[in-house]
C-alpha positions as CSV (number, residue, x, y, z in Angstrom):
1,X,61.4,-25.8,60.6
2,X,58.0,-25.6,62.2
3,X,57.4,-21.8,61.6
4,X,58.3,-22.2,57.8
5,X,55.9,-25.2,57.5
6,X,53.3,-23.1,59.1
7,X,53.8,-20.2,56.9
8,X,53.6,-22.5,53.7
9,X,50.5,-23.7,54.9
10,X,48.7,-20.1,55.5
11,X,49.9,-19.3,52.0
12,X,48.4,-22.2,50.5
13,X,45.0,-21.3,52.4
14,X,45.0,-18.0,51.2
15,X,46.0,-18.8,47.7
16,X,43.0,-21.3,48.1
17,X,40.6,-18.8,49.4
18,X,41.6,-16.4,46.3
19,X,40.9,-19.3,44.1
20,X,37.5,-20.0,45.7
21,X,36.6,-16.4,45.4
22,X,37.5,-16.2,41.9
23,X,35.6,-19.3,41.1
24,X,32.7,-18.0,42.8
25,X,32.7,-14.9,40.9
26,X,33.0,-17.0,37.6
27,X,29.8,-18.9,38.6
28,X,27.8,-15.8,39.7
29,X,28.4,-13.9,36.3
30,X,26.5,-16.1,34.1
31,X,26.3,-14.7,30.4
32,X,23.4,-12.8,29.1
33,X,22.0,-15.4,26.8
34,X,22.0,-18.0,29.5
35,X,20.3,-15.9,31.9
36,X,17.5,-15.1,29.2
37,X,17.2,-18.7,27.8
38,X,17.4,-19.8,24.2
39,X,13.7,-20.5,24.1
40,X,13.0,-17.1,25.3
41,X,15.6,-15.5,22.9
42,X,13.9,-17.3,20.0
43,X,10.3,-16.0,21.1
44,X,11.9,-12.6,21.3
45,X,13.5,-12.7,18.1
46,X,10.0,-14.0,16.6
47,X,8.3,-11.4,18.4
48,X,10.6,-8.8,16.7
49,X,10.0,-10.5,13.1
50,X,6.3,-10.4,13.8
51,X,6.5,-6.7,14.8
52,X,8.7,-5.7,11.8
53,X,6.1,-7.4,9.6
54,X,3.1,-6.0,11.1
55,X,4.5,-2.5,10.9
56,X,5.6,-3.0,7.3
57,X,2.3,-4.6,6.7
58,X,0.0,-2.0,8.0
59,X,2.5,0.9,6.7
60,X,2.0,-0.8,3.1
61,X,-1.7,-0.8,3.7
62,X,-2.1,2.9,4.7
63,X,0.4,4.3,2.0
64,X,-0.2,1.9,-1.0
65,X,-3.0,2.7,-3.8
66,X,-5.0,0.7,-6.6
67,X,-2.1,0.4,-8.8
68,X,-0.7,-2.2,-6.5
69,X,-2.7,-5.3,-7.6
70,X,-2.8,-7.1,-4.3
71,X,-3.9,-3.7,-2.3
72,X,-6.5,-3.4,-4.8
73,X,-7.8,-6.8,-4.6
74,X,-7.8,-6.5,-0.6
75,X,-10.0,-3.5,-0.8
76,X,-12.5,-4.8,-3.3
77,X,-13.0,-7.9,-1.6
78,X,-13.7,-6.0,1.7
79,X,-10.8,-7.4,3.3
80,X,-9.2,-4.2,4.9
81,X,-11.1,-4.7,8.2
82,X,-10.2,-8.5,8.3
83,X,-6.7,-7.5,7.5
84,X,-6.1,-4.7,10.1
85,X,-7.9,-7.2,12.8
86,X,-5.4,-10.0,12.1
87,X,-2.4,-7.7,11.8
88,X,-3.4,-6.1,15.3
89,X,-3.7,-9.6,17.1
90,X,-0.2,-10.5,16.1
91,X,1.3,-7.5,16.9
92,X,-0.4,-7.4,20.4
93,X,0.9,-11.2,20.9
94,X,4.4,-9.7,20.0
95,X,4.0,-6.8,22.0
96,X,2.7,-9.0,25.2
97,X,5.5,-11.5,24.8
98,X,8.1,-8.4,24.7
99,X,6.4,-6.8,27.8
100,X,6.6,-10.3,29.6
101,X,10.3,-10.8,29.2
102,X,11.1,-7.2,29.9
103,X,9.0,-7.3,33.3
104,X,10.8,-10.4,34.2
105,X,14.1,-8.7,33.6
106,X,13.2,-5.7,35.8
107,X,12.1,-8.2,38.4
108,X,15.6,-10.0,38.5
109,X,17.2,-6.2,38.6
110,X,15.1,-5.4,41.8
111,X,16.0,-8.4,43.4
112,X,19.7,-8.4,42.7
113,X,19.5,-4.7,43.5
114,X,18.2,-5.2,47.1
115,X,15.2,-3.1,46.5
116,X,12.2,-5.5,47.2
117,X,10.5,-5.7,50.8
118,X,10.8,-8.9,52.2
119,X,6.9,-9.6,52.2
120,X,6.8,-9.1,48.5
121,X,9.8,-11.0,47.5
122,X,7.6,-13.9,46.2
123,X,5.7,-11.8,44.0
124,X,8.7,-10.2,42.5
125,X,10.4,-13.4,42.3
126,X,7.8,-15.4,40.2
127,X,7.5,-12.4,38.1
128,X,10.9,-13.6,36.6
129,X,9.3,-16.6,35.3
130,X,6.6,-14.8,32.9
131,X,6.3,-11.3,33.7
132,X,3.1,-10.3,35.4
133,X,-0.3,-8.9,34.9
134,X,-1.5,-5.4,35.0
135,X,-3.1,-5.5,38.4
136,X,-0.8,-7.9,40.0
137,X,2.2,-5.9,38.9
138,X,1.0,-2.8,40.2
139,X,-0.5,-4.1,43.4
140,X,2.3,-6.6,44.5
141,X,5.3,-4.9,42.8
142,X,5.1,-1.3,42.1
143,X,3.2,-0.3,45.1
144,X,5.2,-2.0,47.6
145,X,8.4,-0.7,45.8
146,X,7.1,2.5,45.8
147,X,6.5,2.6,49.5
148,X,9.4,0.6,51.2
149,X,11.9,0.6,48.1
150,X,15.4,2.2,48.0
151,X,16.2,5.7,47.0
152,X,16.2,6.0,43.5
153,X,14.0,3.0,42.9
154,X,11.0,4.9,41.1
155,X,13.4,5.8,38.4
156,X,15.4,2.8,38.2
157,X,12.6,0.2,38.4
158,X,9.0,1.6,38.9
159,X,9.1,4.1,36.0
160,X,10.2,1.4,33.4
161,X,7.6,-1.0,34.7
162,X,4.8,1.8,34.5
163,X,5.9,2.8,31.0
164,X,6.0,-0.7,30.0
165,X,2.6,-1.3,31.3
166,X,1.1,1.6,29.6
167,X,2.7,1.0,26.3
168,X,1.3,-2.7,26.3
169,X,-2.1,-1.5,27.3
170,X,-2.3,1.2,24.8
171,X,-1.2,-1.3,22.0
172,X,-4.0,-3.6,23.1
173,X,-6.3,-1.0,21.3
174,X,-4.2,-1.0,18.0
175,X,-7.1,-2.5,16.2
176,X,-9.5,0.2,17.5
177,X,-7.1,2.9,16.8
178,X,-6.1,1.6,13.2
179,X,-9.8,0.9,12.1
180,X,-10.5,4.5,13.0
181,X,-8.4,5.5,9.9
182,X,-10.6,3.5,7.6
183,X,-13.1,5.5,5.7
184,X,-15.8,4.5,3.4
185,X,-15.1,6.0,-0.3
186,X,-15.2,4.9,-4.0
187,X,-12.0,3.2,-5.6
188,X,-11.9,1.9,-9.2
189,X,-13.3,-1.4,-9.4
190,X,-12.1,-4.2,-11.9
191,X,-12.7,-3.9,-15.7
192,X,-15.2,-6.1,-17.2
193,X,-16.4,-6.7,-20.8
194,X,-20.1,-6.2,-21.4
195,X,-22.6,-6.5,-24.3
196,X,-25.2,-3.6,-23.9
197,X,-27.7,-2.1,-25.8
198,X,-27.0,1.5,-27.2
199,X,-29.4,2.6,-30.1
200,X,-31.8,1.4,-32.6
201,X,-30.2,-0.3,-35.5
202,X,-30.3,1.1,-39.4
203,X,-31.4,-1.7,-41.4
204,X,-30.4,0.1,-44.8
205,X,-34.0,1.6,-45.4
206,X,-35.1,2.7,-42.0
207,X,-34.1,2.9,-38.4
208,X,-36.3,0.2,-36.6
209,X,-37.9,2.5,-34.0
210,X,-41.7,3.2,-34.2
211,X,-42.5,6.6,-35.5
212,X,-41.9,9.2,-32.6
213,X,-44.8,10.6,-30.7
214,X,-46.0,13.9,-31.4
215,X,-44.3,17.1,-30.4
216,X,-46.7,18.0,-28.1
217,X,-46.0,14.8,-25.8
218,X,-42.0,15.1,-26.2
219,X,-42.0,18.9,-24.9
220,X,-44.9,18.1,-22.4
221,X,-42.7,15.3,-20.7
222,X,-43.0,14.6,-17.1
223,X,-40.2,16.3,-15.0
224,X,-37.3,13.9,-15.0
225,X,-36.5,12.4,-11.6
226,X,-32.8,12.6,-12.4
227,X,-30.8,14.3,-14.9
228,X,-28.6,11.4,-16.1
229,X,-24.9,11.7,-16.1
230,X,-23.3,12.1,-19.5
231,X,-19.7,12.4,-21.0
232,X,-18.9,15.8,-22.7
233,X,-16.1,17.4,-25.1
234,X,-16.8,21.1,-25.4
235,X,-14.7,23.9,-27.1
236,X,-14.8,27.8,-26.6
237,X,-17.7,29.7,-27.8
238,X,-17.9,32.0,-30.7
239,X,-17.8,35.8,-29.6
240,X,-19.1,38.4,-31.8
241,X,-21.3,41.6,-31.1
242,X,-24.9,40.4,-31.6
243,X,-24.3,36.6,-31.1
244,X,-24.4,34.4,-28.3
245,X,-22.8,30.8,-28.6
246,X,-22.3,27.6,-26.3
247,X,-19.2,26.6,-28.4
248,X,-18.6,23.1,-29.7
249,X,-20.5,20.7,-27.6
250,X,-20.6,16.9,-28.2
251,X,-21.9,14.7,-25.7
252,X,-22.3,10.8,-25.1
253,X,-25.0,9.3,-23.2
254,X,-24.3,6.6,-20.6
255,X,-26.4,3.5,-22.0
256,X,-27.3,2.1,-18.5
257,X,-30.9,2.6,-17.2
258,X,-29.9,2.1,-13.7
259,X,-28.9,5.4,-11.9
260,X,-26.4,3.9,-9.5
261,X,-24.8,2.2,-12.6
262,X,-24.2,5.9,-14.2
263,X,-23.3,7.6,-11.1
264,X,-20.5,4.8,-10.3
265,X,-18.9,4.7,-14.0
266,X,-15.3,5.5,-14.0
267,X,-14.3,4.4,-17.7
268,X,-16.0,3.3,-20.6
269,X,-14.3,2.1,-23.7
270,X,-16.5,1.0,-26.7
271,X,-19.3,2.4,-28.9
272,X,-21.7,5.1,-27.7
273,X,-24.3,7.4,-29.0
274,X,-23.1,10.7,-29.3
275,X,-25.3,14.1,-29.5
276,X,-24.1,17.3,-30.9
277,X,-26.1,19.9,-29.2
278,X,-24.4,23.1,-30.0
279,X,-26.8,26.3,-30.3
280,X,-25.9,29.8,-31.4
281,X,-28.3,32.7,-31.3
282,X,-28.1,36.0,-33.1
283,X,-30.1,39.1,-33.7
284,X,-32.5,38.5,-36.5
285,X,-33.5,40.3,-39.7
286,X,-37.1,40.4,-39.7
287,X,-39.3,41.8,-42.5
288,X,-42.9,41.9,-43.5
289,X,-44.2,41.3,-40.1
290,X,-48.1,40.7,-39.3
291,X,-49.8,39.5,-36.5
292,X,-52.9,37.7,-37.1
293,X,-55.3,35.6,-35.1
294,X,-55.6,31.9,-35.1
295,X,-59.3,32.2,-34.5
296,X,-61.2,30.8,-37.3
297,X,-63.9,33.4,-36.5
298,X,-61.3,36.1,-36.6
299,X,-61.8,37.3,-33.0
300,X,-59.0,39.0,-31.2
301,X,-58.4,38.6,-27.6
302,X,-56.4,37.2,-24.7
303,X,-58.1,33.7,-25.3
304,X,-57.4,33.6,-29.1
305,X,-53.7,32.9,-30.1
306,X,-52.0,35.3,-32.3
307,X,-49.4,34.2,-34.7
308,X,-46.5,36.3,-36.0
309,X,-45.6,35.9,-39.9
310,X,-43.0,37.4,-42.0
311,X,-39.6,36.6,-43.3
312,X,-36.5,36.0,-41.6
313,X,-32.6,35.8,-42.1
314,X,-29.7,35.8,-40.1
315,X,-27.5,39.1,-39.7
316,X,-24.3,37.4,-39.4
317,X,-22.2,34.4,-40.2
318,X,-21.1,31.9,-37.4
319,X,-19.0,28.8,-37.0
320,X,-20.2,25.9,-38.9
321,X,-23.2,27.8,-40.1
322,X,-24.8,26.6,-43.3
323,X,-26.9,29.6,-44.0
324,X,-30.2,29.8,-46.1
325,X,-30.1,31.1,-49.6
326,X,-32.2,34.3,-48.8
327,X,-35.1,35.4,-46.1
328,X,-37.4,32.5,-45.2
329,X,-41.1,32.8,-44.5
330,X,-42.4,31.8,-41.3
331,X,-46.0,31.7,-39.5
332,X,-45.5,31.2,-35.4
333,X,-47.8,31.2,-33.1
334,X,-46.9,32.8,-29.7
335,X,-48.2,33.0,-26.1
336,X,-50.6,35.7,-25.2
337,X,-52.6,33.8,-22.4
338,X,-50.3,35.5,-20.1
339,X,-47.8,38.4,-21.4
340,X,-44.2,37.8,-21.4
341,X,-44.4,34.1,-22.0
342,X,-41.8,32.7,-24.7
343,X,-42.6,30.8,-27.6
344,X,-40.1,28.7,-29.6
345,X,-40.9,28.3,-33.2
346,X,-38.8,25.8,-35.5
347,X,-38.7,27.2,-38.9
348,X,-39.1,25.4,-42.0
349,X,-36.5,22.9,-42.6
350,X,-37.5,20.5,-45.5
351,X,-33.8,19.8,-46.2
352,X,-33.2,18.3,-43.0
353,X,-35.6,15.6,-44.0
354,X,-35.4,15.6,-47.7
355,X,-32.3,15.9,-50.0
356,X,-31.2,19.3,-51.3
357,X,-32.9,20.2,-54.7
358,X,-36.3,18.9,-53.5
359,X,-39.2,21.0,-55.3
360,X,-40.6,21.6,-51.7
361,X,-37.1,22.5,-50.6
362,X,-37.4,25.4,-47.7
363,X,-34.1,25.8,-45.8
364,X,-33.9,28.4,-42.8
365,X,-30.2,27.3,-42.1
366,X,-28.9,25.2,-39.5
367,X,-25.5,24.6,-37.9
368,X,-23.2,21.5,-39.5
369,X,-22.7,18.9,-36.5
370,X,-19.2,17.8,-35.8
371,X,-20.3,14.4,-37.6
372,X,-20.7,16.0,-41.1
373,X,-18.2,17.4,-43.6
374,X,-17.9,21.3,-43.3
375,X,-18.0,23.3,-45.5
376,X,-20.8,21.0,-46.6
377,X,-20.4,18.7,-49.7
378,X,-22.6,19.1,-52.7
379,X,-25.9,17.2,-52.0
380,X,-24.9,16.7,-48.3
381,X,-27.7,16.1,-45.9
382,X,-28.4,18.7,-43.3
383,X,-28.5,18.5,-39.4
384,X,-29.8,20.8,-37.0
385,X,-32.5,23.0,-36.8
386,X,-33.4,26.9,-36.9
387,X,-35.8,28.6,-34.3
388,X,-37.3,31.9,-33.9
389,X,-38.0,32.6,-30.4
390,X,-40.5,35.1,-29.5
391,X,-42.0,36.9,-26.5
392,X,-44.3,39.6,-26.4
393,X,-44.5,42.5,-23.9
394,X,-41.6,41.5,-21.7
395,X,-39.5,44.1,-20.5
396,X,-37.3,41.7,-18.4
397,X,-35.3,40.3,-21.3
398,X,-31.6,41.4,-21.2
399,X,-30.2,43.1,-24.6
400,X,-26.6,43.3,-23.2
401,X,-25.5,40.6,-25.5
402,X,-27.3,42.1,-28.4
403,X,-29.0,38.8,-29.7
404,X,-32.4,40.0,-29.3
405,X,-34.2,42.5,-31.9
406,X,-37.2,44.3,-30.3
407,X,-40.0,45.8,-32.5
408,X,-43.5,47.2,-32.1
409,X,-46.5,45.7,-33.8
410,X,-50.1,47.2,-34.2
411,X,-52.9,44.9,-34.0
412,X,-56.7,45.3,-33.9
413,X,-58.1,45.6,-30.3
414,X,-60.0,42.9,-28.5
415,X,-63.5,41.4,-29.9
416,X,-65.0,40.7,-33.6
417,X,-63.9,43.1,-36.1
418,X,-62.6,45.5,-33.5
419,X,-62.2,49.3,-34.5
420,X,-59.7,50.0,-31.9
421,X,-56.0,48.9,-32.0
422,X,-53.4,47.5,-29.6
423,X,-49.6,47.9,-29.8
424,X,-47.4,45.1,-29.0
425,X,-43.8,45.1,-28.4
426,X,-42.4,41.7,-29.8
427,X,-39.1,40.7,-28.8
428,X,-37.2,37.9,-31.1
429,X,-33.9,35.9,-31.4
430,X,-32.8,33.6,-34.1
431,X,-31.2,30.3,-32.9
432,X,-29.5,27.5,-34.9
433,X,-28.8,24.1,-33.5
434,X,-26.8,21.2,-34.8
435,X,-29.1,18.5,-33.6
436,X,-27.4,15.3,-34.7
437,X,-26.5,11.9,-33.5
438,X,-24.0,9.1,-34.5
439,X,-22.5,6.3,-33.0
440,X,-18.6,6.1,-32.4
441,X,-16.1,4.2,-30.3
442,X,-15.4,6.5,-27.7
443,X,-13.2,6.7,-24.4
444,X,-15.0,8.0,-21.4
445,X,-13.3,8.5,-18.1
446,X,-13.5,10.4,-14.7
447,X,-11.5,10.8,-11.7
448,X,-14.3,10.5,-9.3
449,X,-18.2,9.2,-8.9
450,X,-21.1,11.3,-9.0
451,X,-24.7,12.0,-7.9
452,X,-27.1,12.7,-10.5
453,X,-28.8,16.2,-9.9
454,X,-32.5,16.2,-9.4
455,X,-35.0,19.2,-8.9
456,X,-36.2,20.4,-5.7
457,X,-39.2,22.7,-5.2
458,X,-38.5,26.1,-3.3
459,X,-42.0,26.6,-1.4
460,X,-41.1,30.1,-0.6
461,X,-40.2,31.3,-4.0
462,X,-42.6,29.0,-5.9
463,X,-40.2,27.8,-8.4
464,X,-37.6,24.9,-8.9
465,X,-34.2,25.0,-7.5
466,X,-31.9,24.4,-10.7
467,X,-28.6,25.1,-9.3
468,X,-27.5,21.6,-9.5
469,X,-29.0,21.2,-12.6
470,X,-27.6,24.3,-14.3
471,X,-24.3,23.2,-12.9
472,X,-24.4,19.9,-14.8
473,X,-25.7,21.2,-18.0
474,X,-23.9,24.4,-18.8
475,X,-21.2,23.4,-21.2
476,X,-17.6,22.9,-19.8
477,X,-16.1,25.7,-21.9
478,X,-18.3,28.2,-20.0
479,X,-18.5,26.4,-16.5
480,X,-16.4,27.5,-13.9
481,X,-16.8,24.2,-12.4
482,X,-14.5,21.0,-13.4
483,X,-16.4,18.0,-15.1
484,X,-16.0,16.1,-11.8
485,X,-17.4,18.8,-9.9
486,X,-20.5,19.1,-12.3
487,X,-20.7,15.2,-12.0
488,X,-20.0,14.8,-15.8
489,X,-17.4,12.4,-17.3
490,X,-14.8,13.5,-19.6
491,X,-14.9,12.5,-23.4
492,X,-11.6,12.0,-25.0
493,X,-11.1,13.8,-28.1
494,X,-11.1,11.8,-31.6
495,X,-7.5,10.8,-32.8
496,X,-8.5,12.4,-35.9
497,X,-12.2,13.3,-36.3
498,X,-15.7,12.2,-35.8
499,X,-16.7,13.1,-39.4
500,X,-17.6,10.1,-41.6
501,X,-19.2,10.0,-44.8
502,X,-22.8,9.8,-45.4
503,X,-24.2,6.2,-46.4
504,X,-27.2,3.8,-46.3
505,X,-25.4,0.8,-45.6
506,X,-27.0,-1.4,-43.2
507,X,-25.7,-1.2,-39.9
508,X,-23.9,2.0,-40.5
509,X,-23.1,4.1,-37.6
510,X,-24.0,7.3,-39.2
511,X,-24.6,9.9,-40.6
512,X,-27.2,8.6,-42.7
513,X,-28.0,10.3,-45.9
514,X,-31.4,11.4,-46.7
515,X,-33.0,9.1,-49.4
516,X,-36.4,9.0,-51.1
517,X,-37.6,5.5,-52.4
518,X,-40.8,5.3,-54.4
519,X,-41.9,8.9,-53.1
520,X,-41.9,7.6,-49.6
521,X,-39.8,9.5,-47.1
522,X,-37.8,7.1,-45.2
523,X,-37.0,7.4,-41.5
524,X,-33.4,8.3,-41.7
525,X,-33.0,10.7,-39.0
526,X,-31.7,9.0,-35.5
527,X,-34.4,8.5,-33.0
528,X,-33.3,11.2,-30.7
529,X,-32.8,14.0,-33.4
530,X,-36.2,13.0,-34.8
531,X,-37.7,13.3,-31.4
532,X,-36.0,17.0,-30.8
533,X,-37.6,18.5,-33.9
534,X,-40.9,20.5,-33.7
535,X,-43.2,19.1,-36.4
536,X,-46.6,19.8,-37.4
537,X,-48.8,16.8,-36.9
538,X,-49.8,15.3,-40.1
539,X,-46.7,16.8,-41.9
540,X,-43.4,15.2,-43.1
541,X,-41.2,18.4,-43.1
542,X,-40.0,19.6,-39.9
543,X,-40.5,23.1,-38.6
544,X,-43.2,25.8,-39.1
545,X,-44.4,24.6,-35.6
546,X,-44.1,26.3,-32.0
547,X,-44.0,25.4,-28.5
548,X,-45.7,27.4,-26.2
549,X,-43.8,28.0,-22.9
550,X,-46.8,28.5,-20.7
551,X,-47.8,26.0,-18.4
552,X,-51.2,27.5,-17.9
553,X,-51.9,26.9,-21.6
554,X,-53.6,23.7,-21.0
555,X,-56.4,25.3,-18.8
556,X,-57.1,27.6,-21.7
557,X,-57.3,24.7,-24.2
558,X,-59.8,22.9,-22.1
559,X,-62.1,26.1,-22.0
560,X,-61.6,27.6,-25.3
561,X,-60.4,24.7,-27.9
562,X,-56.9,23.3,-28.9
563,X,-54.5,25.5,-30.8
564,X,-52.1,24.1,-33.5
565,X,-49.0,24.5,-31.4
566,X,-47.2,22.1,-28.9
567,X,-47.3,22.9,-25.3
568,X,-44.8,22.5,-22.5
569,X,-44.5,21.3,-19.0
570,X,-43.8,23.7,-15.9
571,X,-40.2,22.5,-15.6
572,X,-39.7,23.1,-19.2
573,X,-41.1,26.6,-18.8
574,X,-39.2,27.5,-15.7
575,X,-35.8,26.1,-17.2
576,X,-35.8,28.3,-19.9
577,X,-37.2,31.3,-18.5
578,X,-34.9,31.3,-15.3
579,X,-32.0,31.0,-17.5
580,X,-32.8,33.6,-20.1
581,X,-34.2,36.1,-17.6
582,X,-31.3,35.3,-15.0
583,X,-27.5,35.3,-15.6
584,X,-27.6,32.9,-18.7
585,X,-28.0,33.4,-22.3
586,X,-30.8,32.1,-24.7
587,X,-28.4,29.9,-26.4
588,X,-27.5,28.4,-23.3
589,X,-31.1,28.1,-22.0
590,X,-32.0,26.3,-25.4
591,X,-29.1,24.2,-25.4
592,X,-30.0,23.1,-22.0
593,X,-33.6,22.3,-22.9
594,X,-32.8,20.5,-26.1
595,X,-30.0,18.0,-24.3
596,X,-32.6,17.7,-21.3
597,X,-35.4,16.5,-23.9
598,X,-33.1,14.5,-25.9
599,X,-31.9,12.5,-22.5
600,X,-35.7,12.0,-21.8
601,X,-36.1,10.5,-25.1
602,X,-32.9,8.4,-25.2
603,X,-33.7,6.7,-21.6
604,X,-37.2,6.1,-22.4
605,X,-36.5,4.0,-25.3
606,X,-33.2,2.4,-23.7
607,X,-34.5,-0.8,-22.8
608,X,-36.2,-1.4,-26.5
609,X,-33.3,-0.9,-28.4
610,X,-32.3,-3.6,-30.8
611,X,-28.5,-2.6,-31.4
612,X,-25.9,-3.7,-28.6
613,X,-22.1,-3.1,-28.6
614,X,-19.4,-4.8,-26.9
615,X,-17.9,-2.4,-24.2
616,X,-15.0,-2.3,-21.5
617,X,-16.3,-0.5,-18.3
618,X,-14.5,0.2,-15.1
619,X,-16.8,1.1,-12.1
620,X,-16.3,2.8,-9.0
621,X,-16.6,0.4,-6.1
622,X,-17.5,1.8,-2.6
623,X,-15.3,0.2,-0.2
624,X,-13.9,0.7,3.5
625,X,-10.2,1.4,2.8
626,X,-7.2,3.4,4.6
627,X,-5.9,5.1,1.5
628,X,-6.3,8.6,-0.2
629,X,-9.2,9.6,-2.2
630,X,-10.2,7.1,-4.9
631,X,-7.8,4.8,-3.9
632,X,-4.6,7.0,-4.2
633,X,-1.7,7.3,-2.0
634,X,-2.5,9.0,1.0
635,X,-1.2,12.4,1.8
636,X,-2.8,13.4,5.0
637,X,-1.9,12.4,8.5
638,X,-3.6,9.2,9.7
639,X,-4.2,9.9,13.5
640,X,-4.9,6.2,14.4
641,X,-1.9,5.1,12.6
642,X,0.5,7.8,14.0
643,X,-0.6,7.1,17.6
644,X,0.2,3.2,17.0
645,X,3.6,3.7,15.7
646,X,4.4,6.3,18.2
647,X,3.4,4.2,21.2
648,X,5.4,1.3,19.5
649,X,8.3,3.2,19.3
650,X,8.2,4.3,22.8
651,X,7.5,0.5,24.0
652,X,10.8,-0.6,21.9
653,X,12.8,2.1,23.3
654,X,11.6,1.1,26.8
655,X,12.1,-2.6,26.1
656,X,15.6,-2.1,24.8
657,X,16.5,0.1,27.8
658,X,15.3,-2.6,30.2
659,X,17.6,-5.0,28.1
660,X,20.6,-2.9,28.6
661,X,19.5,-2.5,32.3
662,X,19.4,-6.2,33.0
663,X,22.7,-6.9,31.2
664,X,24.8,-4.6,33.4
665,X,23.0,-4.8,36.7
666,X,21.9,-8.6,36.7
667,X,24.6,-11.1,37.1
668,X,23.0,-14.5,37.8
669,X,19.1,-14.3,37.8
670,X,17.8,-16.8,35.5
671,X,14.4,-16.0,33.5
672,X,11.8,-18.5,32.7
673,X,13.1,-21.1,35.5
674,X,10.0,-21.5,37.9
675,X,12.0,-23.7,40.3
676,X,15.0,-21.2,40.6
677,X,12.4,-18.4,41.2
678,X,11.1,-20.3,44.0
679,X,14.2,-21.8,45.5
680,X,16.3,-18.6,45.4
681,X,13.8,-16.9,48.0
682,X,13.5,-20.0,50.5
683,X,15.9,-19.1,52.8
684,X,16.5,-18.1,56.7
685,X,14.9,-14.7,55.8
686,X,11.8,-15.9,54.6
687,X,11.5,-19.0,56.9
688,X,8.9,-17.4,59.3
689,X,6.8,-16.3,56.4
690,X,6.8,-19.4,54.8
691,X,6.0,-21.3,58.1
692,X,3.1,-18.8,58.7
693,X,1.7,-19.3,55.3
694,X,1.6,-23.0,55.5
695,X,-0.6,-23.1,58.5
696,X,-4.4,-24.0,57.5
697,X,-5.7,-21.5,59.8
698,X,-3.4,-18.6,58.6
699,X,-5.6,-15.8,57.2
700,X,-5.3,-14.6,53.6
701,X,-2.2,-11.9,53.6
702,X,-1.2,-12.9,57.0
703,X,2.3,-13.2,55.9
704,X,2.6,-9.7,54.7
705,X,2.2,-8.6,58.4
706,X,5.1,-10.5,59.5
707,X,7.5,-8.5,61.7
708,X,10.3,-7.3,59.6
709,X,8.5,-7.8,56.5
710,X,9.1,-4.1,55.3
711,X,12.9,-5.0,55.5
712,X,14.5,-4.8,51.9
713,X,16.2,-8.0,50.8
714,X,18.1,-9.0,47.8
715,X,19.9,-12.1,46.2
716,X,23.6,-12.9,46.4
717,X,25.9,-15.7,45.5
718,X,27.7,-17.3,48.5
719,X,29.6,-20.6,47.7
720,X,27.8,-20.9,44.5
721,X,24.6,-20.7,45.8
722,X,22.0,-18.0,45.6
723,X,20.7,-16.7,49.0
724,X,18.4,-14.2,50.0
725,X,20.0,-11.5,52.3
726,X,19.0,-8.3,54.0
727,X,20.5,-5.1,53.0
């Protein structure tokens, strides 16, 4: 009986022991959620939400464009730097939270895996509370584990710690990396409605401008500081042997005096002043040529100005050409101070100022502008001008295009009543312009801002450097550069036509019909057109007047008296000569010259104009932004953004690896619990270290010198309690 009873007791004890071990195991294996803690999980979830939001926001900043109103407003208000800085701050907090939790997990794995030297168990255990700083983690965890840890501890624990510290440290420079991708550049601004001055008002009888200054003052204008930006619509040039043509060319002046405003204009919708500056040149038909001296004493010589007289007529028809009825007489002084200098002689054009059929009607022919009916209607007013361009004894003129005619003329020799003679080689071409201006509602636009060109002086060659100005002025149909590359805006073609009937109604935008009232010529030409015509002083009709392209003529006038022709500044001479004698054509040269002078006249009077218009404008605004050119979607690889995203991806991969490691290798360590972190390492193994550390006289770090301090220890559960044990 007693043996059977004893067996039952032993069996009962054995079953109780099994139940005790099972209970101990159940207590030791705490769930992942309970080990991490609800608060830590909540912060972790918040950190991931912030990380996702930051990545999404930064990606949106980098790859959105001005079509997004919010992005556009952020950039225009100069909030890009602020947005990057605040987002980076939030991202750094999220990364720090994740790193602290991951380091705590690794500390738990190391303690439960018996990988920690006894002398460093306190540092590692406390790291389970809130992670650890960079220096303390390297000094008190990584280095001791590397020196005294178990085999394989480097890959299991040290390498993940180093990876987390590296990514977390690098991501502290998120703001610096992202700001390096920001660049200063123009983006479209906000549209604004403005009322601006654009022209002189037509009151029904005259324009309100004061009579323009003399032709001498216009052509002798000072060198422009800048060549103002303009909008252009151009067409293909007419091609025929003996003819050079700029092609259709209508330009709109940008009615702003400030250079910065013109340079930053993106779009302009409203009324503007349009200028037709087309020029064609052809080989003339010259007859009855005579050269005579303008000296009242009949003296011939270099200091006496010669004049060429005769009749001229065109040799061929060209687009929008309104030809004269027959040969037109002319008297054109030309330069002889220095051989080879050009003279531009505007021919008789009474019809441009007076209606057809006037008793004084002399009409040399002109181009009909894009603003008037073509073919011309009966009694239609004329636009434009005809020019005979003359140069004597110049062997540099190119005859490859066939627009020049060369002839030899014999004249008396130098002196008074000379007996000998001189022979001069006279070269001439006949040019027609469409000089005309009206106001029209236009759409002007450009895909980029621009810098207005200015002249620079080549001290070695002793002439102006015209490259940037030529690039701007050469008409678009002949220019290899795009309008944006030229610094020119685009002028949208009209839906139907710019042509309107002539009228004299007050406020009319043009063209204004020629009128004579009471025998007094009315001021019916737009201010710009009136300025461009060469006009003999004291004479109402345009033409029969020359401008001498010789900048040294002023000196000769000072010494030998005035001549009856306009003079020009050096920049005017240089622009024309270098284009004609270079790779350009005489049509291009005259076109550039006329438009440059028109721009000088337009902006000279702009502050005084009395006609305003309501317009809608959008400027380019220079801002700091992360997008593509002009606020478009970015297409290149942003270095800073890419580095941040790569490092962040590595950080998240390492974090999830540590979470997996903690889930399978740690069974009972509770993170974030300070008392648990302290209590679990207060055991027999650390009794001597704790006693030593508690002494007042103990030296700093003395506990680290405790015998047996290099022994690896770990945490185990015994009877439901966590104890620190040796390996």
